[in-house]
Residue, then its C-alpha position, 0 to 999 in steps of 0.5 A: x486470523x480468520x475470514x472475518x479478520x480486519x485490521x485495526x485502523x486508527x485516525x488522529x486529526x490535529x488540524x491541519x494534519x490527519x494521520x491514518x495508522x494501520x494498527x494490528x502490529x501483532x499480525x504484522x499490520x496484515x490486511x484482510x480482504x475488505x481492508x483496502x476499502x476501509x482505508x479508502x473510506x477513511x481517506x474519503x472522509x478525511x478528504x472532505x473535512x475542510x480543516x484537513x490539509x494533508x493525510x499521512x498513512x503509516x503503520x504501528x510499531x515499526x512495520x508498515x504492513x505485511x500485506x495480505x493476511x495469508x490465512x484469509x487468502x488460503x481459506x477463502x473461496x477463490x472467486x469470492x476473494x478475487x471479486x472482493x480484492x479487485x473491488x477494494x483495490x479500485x476503491x483505494x486507488x480512486x480515493x487517493x486519486x480523488x483526494x484534494x490534499x496530499x497523501x504521504x506514506x511514512x514507512x518504517x520496517x517492512x511494506x510487503x505485497x499490497x502494503x508496498x502497493x499502498x505506500x507507492x500509491x501515496x503522493x510522497x513516500x518518506x522512509x526510515x533507514x530500516x524500511x524495505x519494500x518487498x514484492x513476494x507475489x510470484x513466490x505465492x503464485x500471485x501477480x502484483x496488485x495495488x498499482x505496483x506494476x505501473x509504479x515500479x515500471x515508471x520508477x525503475x524501468x520495465x527490465x528491472x521491474x520484471x526482475x524484481x517482481x518475477x524473483x519476489x525481490x525487495x528494495x531497501x530504503x536507500x535503493x528506493x531513494x536512489x530510484x526516486x520512489x522515496x522522497x527522503x530517508x531518515x533514521x528510525x528515530x527521526x521519521x515522525x519529525x521528518x514526516x510532520x515537517x513535510x506535512x506542515x509544508x504540504x498543508x500550507x498549500x491552498x486546498x485542492x492544488x495537490x489534487x489538481x497536480x496529481x490529476x495532471x500527472x496521472x497517466x491513463x495507463x495507470x487506471x487501465x493497469x489497475x483494472x488489468x491487475x485486478x483481473x489477473x489477480x482474480x485469475x491467479x487466485x482461482x488457480x489450484x497451483x496458487x491455492x496450493x502455494x498459499x496453503x504451503x506458505x501458511x503452513x510454514x508461518x504456522x510452523x506445521 
């Protein structure tokens, strides 16, 4: 990958269900700097399509997303990258918040970093038994973004969220189920059918109802948290120590 890297995004529309698939499995479905905004644009387009009653977000070939593409993070000018990531994160959160239909994350395999953030921004998360949410930010000198701070605190409490995020920890599918982050966990081979069954049920609800429910449940703290995350992430990306950590991590991935 390079600075021009962008993940492949596939869209299937079989009324009333729309499926948005992160489709660069050879790269772990990693995300380039502008990809959160591209996902947001797809969601906005589908949300204004009358015969779309539910949107499913998923990843190709047994991995949801490895999160940000490390080589892009390491090789890009810090100020430029920080501004892009902050803007893209706000766009994605706004697209999901403004959708009149429910958004379901179907998570198989790893959802790491911002990949975990995307899954947690969805209204409902369904996971395969092998799925896992990973939060490696601290090990790279970064802070959690894409709303992870707020969503984790809401689910697990501030003490456990701090421990997870400060240690770069992870949560298994069963842990996510126990904590209320996942709606259900099924064997890998049953994930597609389970998500489709849920999607059909959600699509049967009068259009716009899910958007209203989401708005009523939304916390003003979540929006403020996204802004604070974006600013903090921008500051971390400018830090020479963080830049060195990203370069070291990239070297390990490349085997050098």
